[in-house]
C-alpha positions as CSV (number, residue, x, y, z in Angstrom):
1,M,120.4,82.2,157.5
2,P,117.6,84.0,155.5
3,S,116.3,82.4,152.3
4,S,117.4,85.1,150.0
5,Q,121.0,84.3,151.3
6,L,120.6,80.4,150.7
7,A,119.4,81.2,147.1
8,K,122.4,83.3,146.5
9,L,124.6,80.5,147.8
10,A,122.9,78.1,145.6
11,L,123.6,80.1,142.6
12,L,127.1,80.8,143.4
13,A,127.5,76.9,143.8
14,L,125.7,76.8,140.5
15,V,128.2,79.0,138.7
16,A,131.1,77.1,140.4
17,A,130.0,73.7,139.2
18,A,129.4,75.0,135.8
19,S,132.7,76.4,135.6
20,D,134.2,72.8,136.2
21,N,135.3,71.8,132.8
22,E,137.5,68.8,133.2
23,S,135.0,66.3,131.9
24,C,134.1,68.4,129.0
25,A,137.2,68.1,126.9
26,G,136.6,68.7,123.0
27,A,133.4,70.4,123.6
28,R,132.6,73.5,121.6
29,P,133.4,76.9,123.6
30,G,130.8,79.3,124.5
31,T,128.6,80.6,127.2
32,C,126.5,78.1,129.2
33,R,122.8,78.8,129.6
34,L,120.6,76.9,132.2
35,V,117.0,77.4,131.3
36,C,114.7,77.1,134.2
37,V,110.9,77.3,134.1
38,D,108.3,79.1,136.4
39,D,107.1,75.8,137.6
40,P,107.8,74.0,140.1
41,P,109.4,76.9,142.1
42,E,111.3,74.3,144.2
43,Y,113.4,73.6,140.9
44,C,113.9,77.1,139.6
45,A,113.9,79.4,142.5
46,P,115.6,82.7,141.6
47,P,117.8,84.7,144.0
48,G,115.6,86.5,146.5
49,S,112.8,83.9,146.4
50,T,111.1,82.6,149.7
51,S,110.8,79.1,148.4
52,R,113.4,76.9,149.6
53,M,115.2,74.3,147.5
54,S,115.3,70.5,148.7
55,R,118.6,68.9,148.4
56,D,117.7,66.9,145.9
57,A,116.5,69.6,143.8
58,K,119.8,71.6,144.2
59,A,121.5,68.5,143.1
60,E,119.5,68.0,140.0
61,R,120.0,71.7,139.2
62,L,123.8,71.3,139.5
63,A,123.6,68.2,137.6
64,L,121.5,69.8,134.8
65,S,123.9,72.9,134.6
66,K,127.0,70.6,134.5
67,Q,125.7,69.0,131.6
68,A,124.4,72.1,129.8
69,C,128.0,73.4,130.2
70,C,129.5,70.6,128.9
71,A,127.4,70.7,125.8
72,R,128.6,74.4,125.4
73,G,132.2,73.8,126.3
74,G,132.1,75.3,129.6
75,G,132.1,79.2,130.7
76,K,129.9,81.2,133.0
77,T,126.6,80.2,133.6
78,I,123.5,82.5,132.6
79,A,120.2,81.4,134.4
80,V,117.3,82.0,131.7
81,W,114.0,82.1,133.3
82,S,111.0,81.5,131.1
83,G,107.6,80.4,131.4
84,P,104.9,78.7,129.1
85,P,104.5,80.2,125.8
86,V,102.3,82.9,125.1
87,E,101.2,81.7,121.6
88,K,99.2,78.6,120.9
89,P,101.0,75.7,119.0
90,V,100.5,76.2,115.0
91,D,98.0,73.9,113.4
92,H,99.9,73.2,110.5
93,A,97.2,70.9,108.8
94,R,94.7,73.6,109.2
95,W,97.1,76.0,107.8
96,A,97.9,74.2,105.0
97,A,94.4,73.2,104.0
98,K,93.7,76.9,103.8
99,W,96.8,78.2,101.8
100,V,98.0,75.5,99.5
101,P,96.3,72.8,97.3
102,A,96.1,69.4,98.8
103,E,98.8,67.8,96.8
104,C,101.0,70.3,98.6
105,A,100.2,69.7,102.2
106,R,102.7,67.0,102.7
107,H,105.5,69.5,101.9
108,V,104.8,72.1,104.3
109,V,107.6,72.4,106.9
110,T,106.5,72.0,110.5
111,E,109.7,71.7,112.1
112,F,112.8,74.0,111.6
113,Q,116.4,73.7,112.9
114,S,118.0,76.5,114.5
115,I,121.3,78.2,113.8
116,D,123.0,75.9,116.4
117,D,121.7,72.7,114.8
118,L,123.3,73.6,111.6
119,V,126.4,75.3,111.9
120,R,129.5,75.7,114.2
121,L,132.7,77.4,113.9
122,W,135.4,76.1,111.5
123,K,138.2,74.1,112.9
124,P,141.4,72.9,111.1
125,G,140.7,69.7,109.4
126,D,136.9,70.5,108.6
127,D,135.9,70.5,104.8
128,K,135.1,74.1,104.2
129,R,133.1,73.2,101.1
130,K,130.7,71.0,102.6
131,H,127.3,71.6,101.7
132,L,128.0,74.5,99.4
133,G,126.4,73.5,96.3
134,E,129.2,74.7,94.1
135,A,128.0,72.4,91.4
136,G,124.5,73.8,91.2
137,G,121.2,72.6,92.8
138,Q,119.7,73.1,96.2
139,W,121.6,74.8,99.0
140,N,120.9,74.7,102.8
141,A,120.8,77.2,105.2
142,C,124.2,76.7,106.4
143,T,125.3,77.4,102.7
144,H,123.6,80.6,102.7
145,L,125.4,81.8,106.0
146,S,128.7,80.7,105.2
147,V,129.0,81.9,101.5
148,Y,126.8,85.1,101.6
149,G,125.3,85.7,105.1
150,T,121.8,87.0,105.2
151,N,122.2,88.9,101.9
152,F,119.1,90.8,102.3
153,A,118.3,93.8,100.6
154,V,116.7,96.3,103.0
155,Y,115.1,98.7,100.7
156,F,114.1,96.3,98.0
157,A,112.1,94.6,100.3
158,R,110.7,97.7,101.6
159,A,109.4,98.6,98.2
160,L,107.7,95.3,97.6
161,A,105.9,95.3,100.7
162,F,104.9,99.2,100.7
163,R,104.7,99.8,97.0
164,L,103.3,96.8,95.8
165,R,101.4,95.5,98.6
166,P,100.7,92.2,97.6
167,R,97.9,90.2,99.1
168,S,99.5,87.0,97.9
169,V,103.1,86.1,97.5
170,L,104.9,82.9,95.9
171,E,108.9,83.0,96.1
172,F,110.4,80.3,94.2
173,G,113.8,79.5,96.1
174,C,113.4,81.7,99.0
175,G,116.8,80.9,100.4
176,L,117.0,81.9,104.1
177,G,113.6,83.3,103.8
178,T,114.2,86.8,105.0
179,T,112.4,88.6,102.0
180,S,109.5,86.4,102.4
181,D,109.5,86.8,106.1
182,F,109.5,90.6,105.7
183,L,106.6,90.5,103.3
184,A,104.5,88.2,105.4
185,R,105.5,90.7,108.7
186,F,104.9,94.1,107.2
187,T,102.8,94.2,103.9
188,P,100.1,96.4,104.8
189,G,96.9,94.7,105.4
190,G,98.6,91.5,105.6
191,S,100.1,89.0,102.8
192,R,99.8,85.2,102.2
193,V,103.2,84.3,101.8
194,I,104.3,80.9,100.2
195,C,108.0,80.2,99.4
196,I,109.4,76.9,97.8
197,E,113.0,75.9,99.1
198,P,114.1,72.0,99.0
199,E,115.9,72.2,102.4
200,P,114.2,73.4,105.6
201,M,115.4,76.6,106.6
202,L,116.0,78.3,110.3
203,A,113.6,78.3,113.1
204,E,115.1,82.0,113.9
205,I,113.2,83.3,110.9
206,F,110.2,80.9,110.1
207,A,109.2,80.0,113.5
208,K,109.1,83.4,115.3
209,N,105.8,84.5,114.4
210,A,102.2,82.8,114.4
211,P,100.3,82.8,110.7
212,P,99.6,84.6,109.0
213,R,102.5,87.0,110.1
214,R,105.1,84.3,109.0
215,P,105.7,82.5,105.7
216,M,104.8,78.9,104.8
217,Q,107.7,77.1,103.5
218,L,107.3,73.9,101.1
219,A,110.3,72.1,101.1
220,F,110.4,69.8,98.0
221,N,112.3,69.4,94.5
222,A,109.9,71.4,92.2
223,F,111.0,69.5,89.2
224,A,111.1,65.8,90.5
225,P,108.4,63.5,88.8
226,E,106.7,62.8,92.2
227,N,106.0,66.4,93.0
228,E,104.5,67.4,89.5
229,A,101.0,67.2,90.8
230,C,101.8,70.0,93.8
231,M,103.5,72.1,91.3
232,R,100.7,71.8,88.8
233,D,98.0,72.9,91.4
234,L,100.1,75.3,93.0
235,T,100.9,77.5,89.7
236,A,98.5,76.3,87.1
237,Q,96.2,79.4,87.8
238,P,97.3,83.1,88.3
239,R,96.5,83.4,92.0
240,F,99.6,85.3,93.4
241,D,99.6,88.8,93.3
242,L,103.5,88.8,93.6
243,V,105.8,86.0,92.2
244,L,109.3,86.3,93.1
245,S,112.4,84.5,91.9
246,L,115.9,86.2,93.0
247,E,119.2,84.5,91.7
248,V,118.0,81.0,91.5
249,A,117.3,80.2,87.9
250,E,121.4,80.0,87.3
251,H,121.5,77.2,89.9
252,L,119.2,74.8,87.7
253,E,120.1,72.6,84.6
254,S,119.2,74.2,81.4
255,H,116.4,71.6,80.7
256,Q,114.7,72.9,84.0
257,L,114.5,76.5,82.9
258,P,111.1,75.9,80.5
259,P,109.1,74.4,83.3
260,L,110.3,77.1,85.6
261,I,109.4,79.7,83.3
262,D,105.8,78.3,82.9
263,A,105.4,78.0,86.6
264,L,106.5,81.5,87.3
265,C,104.4,82.9,84.6
266,G,101.2,80.5,85.4
267,A,101.3,81.6,88.7
268,T,101.6,85.4,88.3
269,R,98.2,87.8,88.8
270,K,99.8,90.9,88.9
271,Y,103.7,91.2,89.3
272,L,106.8,88.9,88.4
273,V,109.8,90.0,89.7
274,F,112.8,88.2,88.4
275,T,116.6,88.2,88.7
276,A,119.2,85.5,87.4
277,A,122.8,85.5,86.8
278,R,124.4,87.1,83.8
279,P,126.1,84.9,81.1
280,P,129.6,85.6,79.8
281,S,130.1,89.0,77.9
282,P,132.8,90.9,77.2
283,S,133.2,92.8,80.3
284,E,132.7,89.6,82.2
285,P,134.2,86.6,80.4
286,R,133.2,84.1,82.7
287,G,129.8,85.4,83.4
288,Q,128.6,86.7,86.8
289,A,130.5,85.6,89.7
290,G,129.0,83.3,92.3
291,T,128.9,79.6,93.9
292,G,127.2,76.9,92.0
293,H,126.2,78.8,88.6
294,V,125.4,76.4,85.6
295,P,126.9,78.0,82.9
296,G,124.1,76.8,80.3
297,S,121.4,78.4,82.7
298,M,123.0,82.1,82.6
299,K,120.9,84.1,80.3
300,N,120.6,87.7,79.6
301,K,117.8,90.0,80.7
302,M,116.6,90.0,77.3
303,W,116.3,86.5,76.9
304,W,114.2,86.4,80.1
305,R,112.0,89.1,79.1
306,Q,111.1,87.6,75.7
307,E,110.3,84.1,77.5
308,F,108.2,85.7,79.8
309,E,106.3,87.8,77.0
310,K,105.7,84.6,75.1
311,R,103.7,83.4,78.1
312,G,101.6,86.4,78.0
313,L,103.1,88.8,80.3
314,I,104.2,92.5,79.8
315,F,107.5,94.3,80.4
316,L,107.2,96.9,83.0
317,P,110.1,99.2,82.6
318,N,109.7,101.8,85.4
319,L,109.2,99.0,88.0
320,T,112.1,97.2,86.6
321,R,114.3,100.5,86.9
322,R,112.9,101.5,90.5
323,L,113.0,98.1,92.0
324,G,116.6,97.7,90.7
325,K,117.6,101.0,92.3
326,A,115.9,99.5,95.4
327,A,118.6,96.9,95.9
328,D,121.3,99.4,96.5
329,P,123.5,99.2,98.7
330,E,123.0,95.6,99.5
331,R,123.0,94.1,95.9
332,P,123.5,96.4,93.2
333,Y,125.8,93.6,91.6
334,D,122.9,91.2,91.0
335,L,119.5,92.2,92.0
336,G,120.3,95.7,90.6
337,R,121.7,94.6,87.4
338,N,119.6,91.7,86.7
339,M,116.1,93.1,87.6
340,V,113.3,92.2,85.1
341,V,109.6,93.0,86.3
342,M,106.9,91.8,84.4
343,G,102.9,92.3,84.7
344,R,99.7,90.5,83.9
345,A,97.0,92.6,82.5
346,P,94.9,94.2,83.4
347,L,96.1,94.3,87.2
348,G,99.7,94.2,86.8
349,V,100.6,97.6,85.7
350,D,103.5,99.8,85.6
351,R,104.1,102.6,88.2
352,D,106.5,105.5,88.6
353,D,105.1,106.6,92.1
354,V,107.4,106.7,95.2
355,S,105.9,105.5,98.6
356,L,106.8,107.6,101.7
357,F,107.7,104.4,103.4
358,D,109.5,102.1,101.2
359,G,112.9,103.9,101.6
360,L,113.1,105.7,98.4
361,D,112.6,109.1,99.3
362,C,114.9,111.9,98.9
363,D,115.9,111.7,102.6
364,L,117.3,108.2,102.6
365,F,118.5,108.0,99.2
366,P,118.9,111.3,97.0
367,S,119.4,110.3,93.3
368,K,117.9,111.3,89.9
369,F,115.8,108.3,89.6
370,N,113.4,109.4,92.0
371,G,113.2,113.1,91.1
372,C,115.5,114.5,93.7
373,E,118.0,115.5,91.5
374,Y,120.7,115.0,94.1
375,P,119.3,117.8,96.3
376,M,121.7,117.5,99.1
377,I,124.7,118.1,96.7
378,K,123.1,121.1,95.5
379,S,122.5,122.6,98.8
380,P,125.3,121.4,101.4
381,G,123.8,121.5,104.9
382,A,120.2,121.1,103.8
383,H,120.4,117.7,105.9
384,P,122.7,117.3,109.0
385,L,123.7,113.7,107.7
386,L,123.6,114.0,103.9
387,N,126.1,116.6,102.7
388,N,127.1,114.7,99.5
389,R,126.3,111.4,97.6
390,E,128.8,109.4,99.7
391,E,127.4,110.4,103.0
392,G,123.9,109.8,101.8
393,R,124.9,106.2,100.9
394,A,126.7,105.7,104.0
395,Y,123.6,106.8,106.1
396,R,121.3,104.5,104.1
397,E,123.8,101.5,104.9
398,A,123.6,102.5,108.4
399,V,119.7,102.4,108.4
400,G,119.9,99.0,106.5
401,R,122.0,97.4,108.8
402,G,120.1,98.7,112.0
403,Q,116.9,97.2,110.4
404,L,118.5,94.1,109.9
405,Q,119.7,93.6,113.5
406,A,116.0,94.4,114.7
407,L,114.4,92.1,112.5
408,W,116.7,88.8,112.8
409,P,118.9,89.4,115.9
410,E,120.4,85.9,115.9
411,I,121.4,85.8,112.3
412,S,122.8,89.4,112.4
413,L,124.9,88.7,115.3
414,L,126.4,85.6,113.4
415,E,126.9,87.5,110.2
416,Y,128.6,90.0,112.4
417,G,131.0,87.5,113.5
418,L,131.6,86.1,110.1
419,R,132.6,89.8,109.0
420,R,134.8,89.8,112.1
421,H,136.6,86.6,112.0
422,G,136.5,85.8,108.1
423,P,134.0,84.4,105.9
424,Q,135.6,80.8,106.2
425,R,135.3,80.7,110.1
426,L,131.7,78.9,109.6
427,S,131.7,75.0,108.9
428,C,128.5,73.0,108.2
429,K,127.6,70.0,110.8
């Protein structure tokens, strides 16, 4: 019998054995993947290969496939052929020595969990609120995915990268890390991006690229006494072109706000881009809706602006308005309404220009704020997809979803599943 037919028979036997799920009761359902490596060829000979698998090799392969399918709950086997990684392993010690003060080196995350490590489909009897941080404080990756999904504002991130073009970024409370990752990968000329988030985030975001095209996460409690030296050395000097803090402050205790403001302002060399949840008002008697908001830490935009001005920063109205508009259509409710952009003289100046690459041009988002005066409404048919404001918004949303799927495909698929099956179908392990 030709070797190619032997290989096909071996593969059929592999699928048949993998489908035997009698000893896999209670395992999570899903597709089984048997990951093979190129060496040795006797173990992972693909169909059509001239290499013959020994009886022991076949038995070992079948046993491993059975284990893999038990772990996944059975199902059809997919053989994934892979070789040694192309990129060299990251030297985290050397990377930390270049990017952060010595006191912060021990907080650099070197191992990230994957989505499979953190989440699973919800089953009856699970605690749906596990790890949600609903009383305030830090969240983990499962919290973000189960409550808000990716929550990534595509055009806002594009505006930061292509309009401000920061060579260095510090994000305080980076969540899943999507904004930090985008800036690290796409800022023209490159950017040294550091983000602070107490819990290690996802490998699907933080471990996909090699430095400097990936953000560095520091996982620590910024307000714990034992971490005071790291925060002092990291933020005492204005070393970052861009400092970000987006919808984080409302999760802190009120006594933590002054040191937060000191750190944000102290680290800002050019721009501080800040948002935080709104306090109670006649239109919102309970304040901005959300999970884990601490009432005493919810302040209005003017309060934050005045605190930043006390520490030497200057309010920038044009950038505040434009970056707020850029948060549409994904996050107009929080980023759009809460945006405060501050600058440090002489570098952090206000701007009213429109980059051709950040997605705020007339074709993608016709509106008065960028001087377009709704041209597609005034002249129907001028653009095949934008005959009115509603079509323009739908087109912008579609472009944003496409970019999200391209940037983080695994997380995008998970978010799609949540939308399809309901937001409470995800449970933390």
